[in-house]
C-alpha positions, 0 to 999 in steps of 0.5 A: 775839919781837915782829914789828918790821915797820912794818906796818898791823896793828902801826901799828893797835895803836899807834893803838888804844892811843892811842884807849884812853887817850883820845888825839887822834891819830885825831881830829887826823890821820884826821878822816874816820875820826873823823867816821864814829866819832862817827856810829857812836856816835849809832847806838849811842845810838839802839839804846840808846834804842829798847831803853829805849823798848821796855822802857817800852812806848813802842814795839811789839815789831814797831817795835823789831825794824824799827828795830833791824834798820835800825840794825844794817844802818847800823852794819855799813855805817859800820863797814866805811867806818870800817875802810877809812878807817883801813886806807888811811891806815895803809897810806900811812904804812907805806910812808912809814916803809918808805922808806930816806930816812924819818927822824923830825924832831927839833925844839928847843922854845922852853921849858925845864924846870929850865933844860934844853932840851926837844925834840919830834918832827915833827907828822906821824902817820907820825913819831908812830906810828914813834917809839911803835912803836920804843918798844914794840920797845925795851920788848919786846926789852930788857925795859925796865920803869919801876919803880913809884915807890910800890913803891920808896918803900914798900921804902925806908920799911920798910928805912930806918926798921927801926932796923938799922945801915946806910950809905945813899947817896942819889945823883943822876947829874949832867946824866944825859940830857945826858951819855949817850955816843952812841958807847956807846949806838949800839954797844949798839944796833947789836950787838943781833941782835934789833933790826931794821935799820929800828928801828936806823936810826930811832934812829941818825938821831934821835941824829944830828939831836940831835947837829946841833942840840945840837952835842954827840955826847953826850945824849938829847933830853929830851921825846922818849918814846924817850929814857926807853927808851934811857936805861934801856938805857944804865944797865942795865950800871951797874945790873948792876955796882952790884948786884954791889958788896960789902956792898950789900943794897938798890939802887933807881934811878928814872931817874937818882935812886938809893938804895943801902943797905949793911951793911958787913962792916967799918965802915971800908969805908963811906967807900969805897962812894961812890967805888966807885959813882963809878968805875962811873959814870965808865966810862959817862961819868957822874958823881954830882952835888953833891946826893948824900947819905951817911947813916951809921946804923951806930953811931947811928940818925940822918940824913935823905935825900929820895927821890921826893918824900919825906923819910926821917928815921931818928932814933927819935922824929924826923919819920919820913916827910914830904913832901920840901922840893921837894914841899912847895914845889910845893904852896905854889906851887900855892896861891899861883898859884891865888889870884893867878890869881883876883885877876888875873881877878876884875875882868873875869870874876868868875864864871869866876875864882871857879869856877876857884879852887874847882876848883883848891882841890878838886883840891889838897885831894882825890883822884881816879881817873885818866881812861881808865886800865885799872888803878885808878890814883888821885892826890891829896893822899892817894894821891900822898903815902900813905907820909908818917907825919908829917902836920904839914906838911898843917896848915901847908899848911891854914894857908897856904891859909886865909891866902890865903882871907882875901884874898877879899872875896866872903864866899860864895866864902870860905865855899866855899873854907873847906870844903876842907882838905889834912888832911881830904882826906888823912885821909878820902881825900876824892874829887872828880869833875873832868872833863878840861876842868876839869883843863885849866883847872887846869894853865893857871892853874899854868903861867901864874899 
């Protein structure tokens, strides 16, 4: 079982994980240690340089050994200083979290997403590390595993288009995050003999703060990492009950988006399936919203439904798998915002405006590897949409993109932009090399454009 103590060693694991993902916790909150780390990197660069010099006879073997010995002594000394800085800081934080009056401050954001309120936690390293460790504990104790979107889409594509008679329900939970009953969730948390008192206390206080801010004894704070794990715990009973439903042969849930596939033992049972799901949901204070879709493909292969950015058309000779209407609109919106941002800036900073437009075009029409990930994770026009069988929408995006290019008066910039294509980026899996600064500029343009 995972050690749940907020010890220096456990907090160090969280900090190390942040460093591996190129996070900024160390630089932001333990600046003395970060300064030392920068110095260590310089020493390592110097070691590499003198080895390079030796290989090219630019330094004698004696000179190389002397400098190497000196640099290794400096490395040892500064690594020791680095470890002391980290250990001292984490020791202080461990004591802070261990106090009975410790709590994580919940803060309501001024921004919303889809008209839903967003929350954050206090900008204090003790609170950040405490919450991340609680997430790690919940993930371990409850075996919380976020399903792979790619695997789910692949499964649904295969099953929905196999032309075998079936009845499909595509369901959304109505305001799921705002509907989770604290009493039910805390009852499950506090009954657990595997969770430590400290972890239970932090979760309880976060929900209490949410209740004070929102004025409701229901709901999870959107935007706070631990909410995703608490949501999975809350829905685990629902998953088990639905999976035991009669005639169900496939069940997929990604957060609160659900797909169910049935092979009715009797055709007249098909209309009862949705009611059964709704009854299971109601026991936990949840309900299905108006976007829930039923697809009857028992007597005839027909019908469409959208899930995780794709549209699935069951009809033979139909469109097969396409981009969902929401995802297609997202691409068109980003194209429009990219050009709007350019036109807004070109009179004041023409070179920068042109560069940013080119970078956004490269990103939208290409593919790239995610930075600082151990797994070989890729994103882009192909890797984010690789399950589509209908690429006509990409031609449509290219036409919309070229229409926007016509508004550009700079012929050189027009020619540069015309080299990029959604269809080619998808078909040829074209890769782009973009750095973190460029990606940051991309995001800002879409957010404020």
